[in-house]
LODO-214968 format. One line per 5 residues: for each residue y, x, z of C-alpha. Coordinates in pm, whole numbers. Layout:
Y X Z  ...
END
This chain:
11121 9699 17825  10940 9992 17669  11041 10128 17331  10714 10008 17174  10761 9652 17296
11126 9651 17193  11029 9780 16848  10771 9503 16812  11025 9235 16912  11283 9367 16665
11019 9386 16391  10916 9024 16451  11280 8915 16452  11356 9087 16123  11037 8952 15967
11132 8599 16079  11479 8631 15928  11337 8753 15599  11069 8484 15579  11320 8208 15660
11560 8331 15393  11286 8371 15137  11152 8022 15212  11499 7872 15159  11567 8049 14830
11218 7976 14695  11231 7605 14782  11568 7578 14607  11423 7756 14303  11119 7525 14300
11339 7213 14321  11565 7324 14035  11258 7414 13827  11100 7070 13888  11425 6888 13804
11463 7085 13484  11102 7008 13382  11153 6636 13444  11473 6639 13233  11294 6810 12950
11001 6566 12967  11238 6268 12970  11427 6410 12672  11105 6445 12471  10990 6097 12571
11320 5946 12452  11294 6127 12119  10932 6015 12075  11013 5653 12160  11308 5658 11920
11100 5788 11634  10832 5523 11692  11102 5252 11705  11262 5369 11379  10923 5386 11210
10844 5032 11326  11174 4894 11200  11102 5047 10862  10756 4888 10848  10908 4546 10937
11142 4580 10641  10854 4676 10410  10644 4380 10529  10915 4118 10491  11039 4258 10161
10715 4324 9978  10429 4142 10151  10552 3825 10316  10641 3676 9976  10517 3353 9812
10344 3524 9521  10148 3760 9752  10058 3473 9985  9944 3261 9690  9706 3532 9578
9572 3573 9936  9501 3192 9943  9283 3237 9637  9103 3533 9808  8926 3288 10035
8728 3177 9728  8439 3420 9685  8420 3368 9311  8786 3458 9270  8798 3763 9502
8748 4031 9233  9017 3878 9012  9257 3835 9305  9188 4194 9421  9277 4331 9079
9596 4120 9061  9701 4226 9411  9640 4590 9335  9851 4571 9017  10131 4412 9220
10112 4632 9529  10026 4976 9379  10391 5045 9272  10506 4935 9614  10254 5178 9781
10383 5468 9572  10733 5389 9698  10655 5345 10068  10422 5649 10063  10736 5858 10022
10837 5737 10371  10508 5845 10530  10292 5532 10494  9948 5674 10417  9733 5360 10458
9816 5026 10289  9520 4804 10378  9445 4427 10357  9155 4261 10543  9030 3902 10544
9029 3688 10861  8672 3807 10938  8797 4172 10936  8626 4249 10605  8817 4503 10401
8960 4321 10098  9186 4584 9939  9271 4943 10027  9568 5005 9806  9541 5377 9888
9166 5374 9798  9112 5064 9579  8750 5138 9499  8642 5099 9864  8624 4739 9993
8384 4492 10145  8306 4685 10471  8349 4499 10798  8591 4675 11037  8538 4460 11344
8369 4739 11543  8578 5028 11417  8934 4890 11400  9043 4716 11716  9393 4668 11570
9263 4445 11285  9045 4247 11523  9335 4197 11767  9580 4085 11493  9331 3838 11340
9239 3702 11684  9589 3664 11831  9778 3608 11502  10043 3842 11644  10158 4178 11499
10006 4492 11653  10270 4768 11674  10231 5150 11695  9860 5165 11785  9712 5518 11778
9367 5455 11641  9079 5635 11472  9010 5577 11105  8752 5660 10846  8913 6003 10795
9173 6090 11060  9354 5886 11325  9695 5737 11264  9976 5534 11416  9894 5186 11289
10098 4863 11257  9900 4549 11161  10066 4218 11056  9871 3889 11041  9908 3709 10705
10000 3343 10775  10126 3104 10508  10221 2750 10597  10005 2767 10907  9701 2902 10721
9554 3232 10846  9486 3439 10534  9401 3782 10690  9597 4089 10799  9767 4392 10645
9800 4746 10786  10079 4995 10736  9983 5334 10894  10164 5664 10947  10009 6009 10993
10117 6234 11279  10299 6454 11029  10535 6166 10945  10632 6127 11309  10646 6505 11358
10904 6539 11079  11113 6261 11222  11108 6387 11580  11179 6742 11463  11482 6602 11279
11601 6426 11593  11525 6721 11830  11489 7054 11640  11492 7258 11966  11115 7214 12004
10807 7280 11799  10541 7009 11803  10163 6980 11797  9907 6702 11841  9609 6735 12080
9342 6469 12008  9094 6346 12270  8732 6462 12198  8600 6102 12184  8812 6028 11875
8584 6247 11662  8288 6021 11736  8462 5721 11577  8499 5858 11223  8249 5889 10940
8003 6180 10978  8116 6317 10643  8476 6337 10763  8414 6514 11096  8490 6846 10924
8856 6737 10930  8854 6802 11309  8858 7143 11473  8889 7285 11823  9241 7272 11952
9387 7618 12027  9569 7468 12328  9284 7336 12544  8907 7360 12561  8714 7056 12425
9030 6896 12279  9071 6858 11902  9318 6939 11625  9326 6723 11310  9284 6881 10969
9283 7244 11102  9251 7386 10748  9531 7158 10615  9314 7016 10335  9440 6654 10338
9746 6536 10148  10073 6537 10338  9918 6769 10603  10128 6919 10879  10241 7279 10825
10032 7547 10988  10126 7648 11340  10418 7887 11372  10382 8220 11554  10546 8058 11859
10289 7776 11871  10003 8023 11825  10126 8249 12105  10193 7955 12335  9847 7815 12261
9685 8149 12358  9867 8149 12694  9806 7781 12772  9441 7788 12666  9366 8019 12963
9546 7789 13208  9313 7592 13437  9598 7356 13548  9651 7247 13184  9288 7134 13146
9312 6945 13477  9637 6765 13383  9508 6670 13037  9208 6503 13199  9440 6290 13420
9594 6114 13115  9959 6133 13236  10263 6290 13072  10363 6622 13228  10547 6953 13185
10439 7314 13232  10639 7633 13226  10492 7967 13119  10590 8325 13040  10571 8460 12686
10694 8810 12608  10861 8812 12954  11067 8500 12867  11025 8149 13003  10910 7859 12785
10839 7498 12871  10560 7282 12728  10604 6903 12753  10302 6682 12694  10353 6308 12614
10043 6091 12661  9960 5877 12353  9744 5575 12436  9518 5356 12222  9524 4975 12225
9300 4967 12533  9541 5180 12735  9327 5495 12733  9472 5834 12651  9378 5912 12291
9601 6212 12227  9893 6418 12355  10214 6510 12178  10299 6869 12278  10657 6995 12251
10715 7369 12302  11062 7515 12351  11235 7817 12512  11357 7763 12868  11647 8004 12929
11752 7792 13225  11429 7892 13404  11501 8259 13331  11838 8212 13494  11718 8042 13812
11429 8291 13844  11678 8577 13816  11888 8404 14081  11579 8394 14305  11517 8765 14249
11879 8851 14320  11890 8639 14635  11563 8781 14771  11676 9136 14688  12001 9082 14871
11812 8931 15164  11570 9224 15173  11854 9477 15160  12029 9295 15444  11714 9296 15661
11641 9663 15582  11995 9770 15673  11983 9566 15989  11645 9717 16080  11767 10069 16005
12064 10016 16232  11851 9877 16514  11579 10140 16494  11838 10419 16468  11968 10308 16804
11613 10313 16944  11540 10654 16793  11849 10814 16935  11762 10666 17272  11417 10828 17255
11517 11165 17114  11606 11309 17453  11286 11175 17607  11079 11319 17317  11252 11655 17341
11189 11662 17716  10818 11595 17672  10769 11825 17371  10634 12105 17589  10353 11881 17718
10149 11914 17396  9817 12101 17382  9970 12394 17191  10115 12686 17381  10490 12710 17305
10719 13007 17354  11096 13012 17294  11269 13350 17261  11618 13467 17184  11708 13652 16863
11582 13976 17019  11240 13830 17099  11285 13801 17477  11109 13499 17626  11343 13222 17746
11102 12931 17796  10729 12856 17787  10542 12528 17841  10253 12443 18070  9998 12487 17790
10114 12850 17759  10031 12910 18126  9693 12736 18088  9593 12932 17774  9721 13280 17876
9697 13270 18257  10063 13381 18290  10305 13156 18476  10654 13110 18336  10832 13334 18590
10591 13619 18503  10699 13638 18137  11066 13537 18140  11280 13818 17994  10977 13995 17848
10862 14002 17487  10535 13843 17360  10397 14199 17346  10282 14137 17704  9989 13948 17545
9892 14221 17295  9517 14296 17279  9550 14618 17080  9329 14485 16795  9624 14469 16554
9805 14792 16475  10179 14845 16446  10169 14794 16069  10042 14439 16124  10336 14350 16350
10583 14523 16122  10466 14311 15828  10477 13997 16043  10842 14051 16143  10944 14135 15787
10793 13808 15664  10958 13615 15950  11303 13753 15877  11263 13703 15501  11116 13350 15500
11222 13216 15836  10863 13147 15942  10523 13316 15975  10177 13189 16058  9840 13351 16085
9547 13450 16300  9604 13698 16582  9401 13836 16873  9572 13842 17214  9465 13917 17570
9481 13678 17867  9604 13782 18209  9240 13824 18323  9177 14072 18042  8975 13837 17820
9050 13878 17447  9087 13554 17254  9178 13443 16901  9477 13220 16838  9643 13057 16539
10013 13138 16575  10312 12981 16399  10659 13135 16448  10971 12957 16322  11329 13092 16322
11613 12867 16447  11952 12908 16272  12308 12813 16367  12565 12658 16134  12638 13001 15982
12268 13064 15901  12235 13323 16178  11912 13340 16383  11967 13219 16738  11613 13166 16860
11247 13192 16766  10992 12923 16852  10626 13022 16864  10338 12770 16885  9976 12875 16914
9627 12727 16951  9321 12896 17103  9070 12921 16812  8814 13141 16988  8551 12867 16987
8618 12798 16621  8573 13166 16537  8245 13172 16723  8133 12857 16541  8230 13011 16207
8021 13315 16288  7726 13093 16376  7767 12900 16051  7789 13226 15857  7466 13343 16017
7296 13013 15938  7417 13035 15579  7326 13400 15518  7061 13499 15774  6708 13393 15859
6719 13221 16201  6388 13372 16320  6417 13740 16226  6800 13750 16179  6735 13927 15849
6942 13836 15541  6807 13524 15369  6769 13459 14997  7136 13368 14952  7267 13692 15100
6993 13891 14926  7101 13750 14587  7464 13846 14657  7366 14201 14747  7125 14225 14455
7399 14115 14216  7630 14380 14359  7354 14645 14342  7291 14568 13974  7661 14613 13891
7674 14940 14087  7393 15096 13877  7628 15122 13578  7890 15308 13781  7654 15543 13966
7399 15569 13684  7128 15547 13949  6839 15304 13956  6768 15039 14216  6443 14871 14313
6314 14553 14475  6002 14561 14692  5837 14221 14731  5606 14208 15037  5358 13939 15134
5145 13966 15448  4774 13931 15370  4584 13647 15540  4889 13542 15741  4791 13175 15710
4461 13245 15887  4644 13389 16189  4888 13098 16191  4611 12839 16175  4384 13001 16435
4632 13137 16690  4926 12903 16640  5276 12933 16501  5411 13110 16810  5182 13406 16746
5267 13390 16375  5638 13410 16461  5574 13713 16684  5399 13885 16395  5692 13813 16161
5940 13951 16415  5736 14270 16449  5709 14303 16070  6089 14268 16042  6141 14533 16311
5902 14781 16143  6059 14729 15800  6413 14789 15931  6300 15102 16111  6165 15260 15790
6455 15202 15550  6804 15349 15522  7115 15173 15654  7229 15121 15295  6909 14934 15208
6858 14561 15268  6558 14397 15429  6547 14021 15373  6308 13739 15453  6266 13473 15185
6052 13242 15396  5701 13222 15534  5545 13570 15526  5747 13691 15225  5990 13983 15270
6205 14170 15020  6342 14524 15050  6638 14609 14824  6677 14982 14753  6993 15130 14605
7093 15476 14489  6749 15587 14360  6713 15870 14109  6881 15861 13769  6546 15913 13594
6325 15603 13576  6002 15791 13655  6146 15962 13961  6312 15638 14081  5978 15458 14046
5807 15735 14243  6067 15714 14521  6016 15336 14543  5637 15377 14553  5656 15642 14825
5868 15413 15043  5635 15122 14970  5337 15332 15088  5530 15427 15401  5597 15058 15470
5234 14969 15399  5112 15234 15646  5353 15106 15911  5248 14744 15864  4880 14841 15877
4916 14955 16238  4765 14711 16493  4979 14432 16637  4946 14400 17012  4974 14043 17139
4874 14114 17498  4541 13935 17517  4427 14058 17176  4509 14296 16895  4558 14181 16537
4527 14383 16220  4721 14284 15911  4822 14442 15584  5080 14379 15314  5054 14340 14937
5363 14499 14782  5508 14458 14434  5784 14684 14298  6039 14615 14022  6287 14890 13925
6620 14780 13771  6918 14941 13596  7222 14815 13402  7463 14523 13437  7267 14320 13181
6977 14289 13425  6918 13935 13548  6872 13890 13924  6608 13618 13888  6418 13838 13642
6407 14129 13888  6272 13909 14169  6022 13744 13935  5895 14084 13819  5855 14209 14176
5679 13885 14267  5443 13926 13971  5365 14283 14074  5293 14161 14429  5042 13906 14300
4882 14181 14094  4847 14379 14416  4675 14079 14579  4440 14040 14283  4355 14410 14314
4208 14348 14660  4518 14320 14883  4670 14591 15102  4788 14772 14788  5107 14861 14606
5168 14772 14240  5458 14862 14012  5565 14600 13760  5514 14674 13392  5552 14441 13087
5181 14452 13001  5096 14327 13349  5356 14051 13305  5201 13945 12974  4864 13913 13146
5018 13706 13424  5193 13476 13175  4865 13435 12987  4696 13348 13315  4970 13097 13401
4929 12930 13060  4555 12903 13111  4609 12768 13462  4841 12494 13331  4607 12399 13045
4302 12408 13274  4430 12109 13474  4406 11882 13171  4111 12038 12989  3861 11802 13155
4056 11484 13075  4101 11604 12714  3726 11663 12672  3771 12033 12596  3466 12137 12802
3111 12149 12664  2781 12212 12840  2554 12484 12699  2192 12525 12809  2003 12858 12832
1626 12808 12856  1426 12970 13136  1072 13089 13053  756 13205 13230  556 13521 13151
370 13360 12860  689 13226 12702  671 12862 12806  1000 12685 12880  1010 12583 13247
1374 12468 13261  1729 12568 13174  2055 12677 13331  2375 12481 13258  2661 12703 13137
3019 12581 13089  3218 12649 12770  3591 12578 12719  3708 12510 12364  4085 12560 12386
4277 12389 12101  4498 12698 12045  4314 12994 12199  3970 12896 12076  3671 12965 12300
3781 13092 12644  3529 13303 12835  3402 13162 13166  3466 13505 13318  3835 13437 13244
3883 13073 13339  3632 13024 13623  3824 13254 13868  4146 13064 13782  3975 12731 13846
3846 12868 14177  4194 12972 14289  4388 12656 14191  4126 12398 14290  4045 12280 13937
3686 12392 13999  3629 12082 14217  3654 11811 13943  3502 12048 13686  3206 12132 13910
3147 11766 13987  3147 11689 13614  2889 11968 13548  2653 11830 13815  2699 11484 13663
2602 11623 13318  2292 11778 13472  2191 11442 13621  2251 11272 13287  2026 11531 13115
1750 11493 13374  1765 11115 13336  1727 11157 12959  1432 11395 13001  1259 11169 13254
1209 10917 12974  1021 11179 12764  686 11267 12927  662 11620 12783  1006 11707 12928
984 11522 13259  879 11831 13462  1159 12063 13344  1420 12176 13595  1793 12227 13552
1991 12496 13735  2360 12441 13808  2601 12705 13940  2793 12575 14243  3112 12759 14337
3191 12857 14695  3495 12628 14706  3296 12335 14571  3009 12390 14815  3251 12406 15110
3380 12051 15052  3303 11837 15360  3156 11556 15146  2967 11775 14897  2626 11642 15005
2747 11282 14971  2879 11354 14621  2543 11493 14506  2351 11211 14670  2571 10953 14489
2511 11117 14150  2133 11131 14204  2136 10763 14298  2358 10668 14007  2145 10838 13739
1811 10761 13910  1676 11117 13874  1418 11306 14075  1609 11553 14294  1321 11807 14279
1415 11881 13916  1773 11973 14016  1844 12325 14138  2173 12471 14268  2249 12840 14219
2474 12966 14499  2620 13313 14545  2605 13488 14883  2988 13460 14914  2958 13082 14935
2752 13115 15253  2927 13375 15466  3255 13178 15515  3088 12925 15748  2717 13003 15786
2626 12708 16009  2793 12456 15777  2623 12613 15471  2277 12603 15629  2328 12240 15738
2433 12129 15388  2142 12313 15221  1891 12158 15462  2025 11807 15397  2009 11858 15021
1657 12008 15049  1546 11693 15228  1660 11502 14919  1449 11736 14706  1724 11956 14561
1618 12318 14514  1827 12630 14581  1846 12972 14423  2045 13273 14538  2242 13387 14232
2327 13756 14161  2118 13863 14461  2178 14219 14575  2528 14255 14426  2714 14148 14742
2687 14212 15111  2340 14064 15161  2235 13959 15507  1858 13932 15546  1896 13743 15873
2107 13486 15690  1872 13459 15393  1576 13386 15621  1760 13078 15759  1809 12924 15416
1572 12677 15243  1548 12891 14929  1311 12816 14644  1421 13095 14411  1591 13435 14411
1772 13541 14094  1788 13911 14004  2131 14004 13865  2143 14113 13502  2306 14445 13598
1975 14545 13766  1775 14433 13460  1989 14638 13219  1944 14951 13435  1569 14901 13478
1458 15109 13180  1719 15381 13245  1710 15428 13620  1361 15475 13776  1495 15393 14123
1583 15045 14000  1212 14955 13996  1191 15012 14370  1495 14792 14427  1352 14508 14219
1015 14554 14391  1191 14510 14727  1366 14195 14608  1035 14049 14488  866 14135 14818
1146 13976 15018  1130 13660 14802  757 13631 14857  809 13656 15231  1040 13353 15194
785 13169 14976  1044 13180 14697  987 13259 14331  1183 13532 14151  1365 13492 13818
1551 13765 13630  1856 13697 13414  1987 13907 13125  1642 13988 12977  1716 14104 12625
1402 14283 12503  1025 14296 12539  1031 14625 12730  1245 14477 13012  1018 14176 13026
703 14386 13069  864 14609 13331  965 14302 13532  612 14163 13511  485 14493 13643
715 14453 13946  585 14102 14012  864 13896 13847  716 13624 13622  1016 13407 13527
1292 13507 13288  1621 13407 13128  1798 13597 12853  1862 13657 12485  1506 13781 12437
1390 13424 12480  1693 13217 12373  2070 13224 12369  2278 12949 12538  2301 12645 12309
2448 12290 12300  2235 11992 12401  2121 11894 12052  2019 12252 11974  1831 12266 12306
1638 11951 12220  1540 12104 11887  1437 12425 12068  1219 12229 12311  1058 12048 12018
950 12376 11856  856 12576 12167  588 12536 12425  707 12353 12737
END
């Protein structure tokens, strides 16, 4: 049988012995506990029966001595006469009141006479209450009057609280005269039973239905029992005469424990007498419950007797001692058995120890190899006979110097063990990493006899660690440091500036129009470009500098050891940035095609340990964006003023997104006039009323809206306002022929569904499209000429007119212009302002007018501010104008007033 199977058999045997012993001891404990509980319950039952018997004997004496007398019976005979009842009642009370005061001392709390029909005749304890029929309420009276037999010890509800009632029929010479009741409270019986058996403390638990049988006004004399849910306690506030004393601390504590016991609630509902043991303050107590029944045999209450149970503590301690002894016996037996098994296996384990995956070497005290295992031969390539008698130096790779080995042996001799990483060489010459543990073996006199070395090949782990390190600190595409490694080096560079007193700098590079290459040629070509950018950057910087890639087309160059003077350090950084820019401007050869790209570079110079890393990168990033805004392919050095402008722009950009929903925009209208001054239409101009910055110039916020996309909802809203205005004018005959010009941004015009948006607005406001004119700059057309021409033609078919805005200021293409359905050409205000100062400007305007006529388009000039400019323009053939000379931009209401007072 194998060791494992033998161990399992022994374990099962020992477990069986323990379970059998435990079962025996526990069954004996349970039997003794049950017998003790039954003895205690019987003892309480005897005491309770004795008290009831003594009480009954006393009541018999009282009845025969004071009630069953000729004079009392004679008066009761007269009580059958209705006319005499009041007189008889008074005479009886005078006779029985002294007797009641005497028997009340013995616990009689109700002294009550009823007539044969169960009508209350005299309550000696409450003489003013009589005449009520008790047939329904008091079964004891009804039973005594019906059977003419005494009713003994009935627990029954009353008008106030229940009691233990004895009722005697009144019979004189064969005549049934009524019945009399002598009742005890529970307190009377409690005192008597406590006298007989003072080892317990007692309480009464009343059935919930008993409360329903008393007067409504007296139900306050019942409260929830602290022993069991739904059960009752009489007179909880101890307000009635001769009330029981309040519960002792023992009864209160016992009640708290028993109240949470589900078995108690279950046993109370069964209506049988029972016992329960419980722990209180780590000591055993026993609670005995005697069932008290009413005349119908139903449980009406329980007498609870609580007492300490030291006997249970004793037998429980016996159980603990017996089980402990049993457990110790089984443990010792198991230890003995398994020791025999272990010793039997030790030789087998020792023999197979060398078959583990670790390479193991055993040497003598001088380090000469005595034994190696098979794993040693597999890991090193040396067979055992090749290394016997030699030292482990046969494996040395030469990577560790003599100082390393000297320290290793010193630690080994001092501590008795050494472990660490070491590089060794296999028989085939391959160098590998191993984790080596060497342990010294001592004899009885603490002298070293042998050394045992165990090692694992961790070459793969080292390679994996290097891969993980590269993934954590290097960009996987370019193998440049990533943001994490850059931040570590930047932090170090900032600290070094204090020691060397030399400045450092961060160059933030972003490749211009990289997204266009990625989208048109694919990500593979984009990756090739990034690899070439990384190569060129590394070739232009010093070994001490760091080139990192943050992601996408963003690169960072960290420069250290610049000049001590800020100006000179800034110049050095700018010179290197220009060198990098020149290198990156060289063409990129991708085989089938060449690509030209350029960088935008931002520079931030830093000095001092108080410098924040994030602040340096943010400043360089801000300078880079300034370079992009300056036209790209440029270098910009960060300065605080530039940062303030950028922060102002960022604030405007954030507020711009919610300006439309907050109704901060307002439409202004600038009238357009003909040569005789008549108003022919107006141009819609957008104004932003910022709640904190006041009026923001369109020259400032329109470019921001263009760049972040906010121009799309804003532009749509402006066109909608134009349609609303045209709809309003269409209902006024003298204004119905006016036109409205709306500036449409390039980004807005390039939306795929722009035509559908305009068509929906025209349909919604029911306006004539011929009165709506869009002013479009030349830049909106050159991005996608075919798409622009198609959209303009579709809108022209609807009736929408078009004007080329700021004509002549951009890269105009006459071949493009001839393809467009233009109705108007707008001369830029810069030409108008120079008209009176520069004679050559007349020729330029003349050419624009001639070109417009060849397109069958009218010409309008903007920025006309005086009469002289107006006349000069008329001389050149321009007959429509817009400018301060005629009217300034104005809100809608002011425009309507202007139209009312001027010729239209």
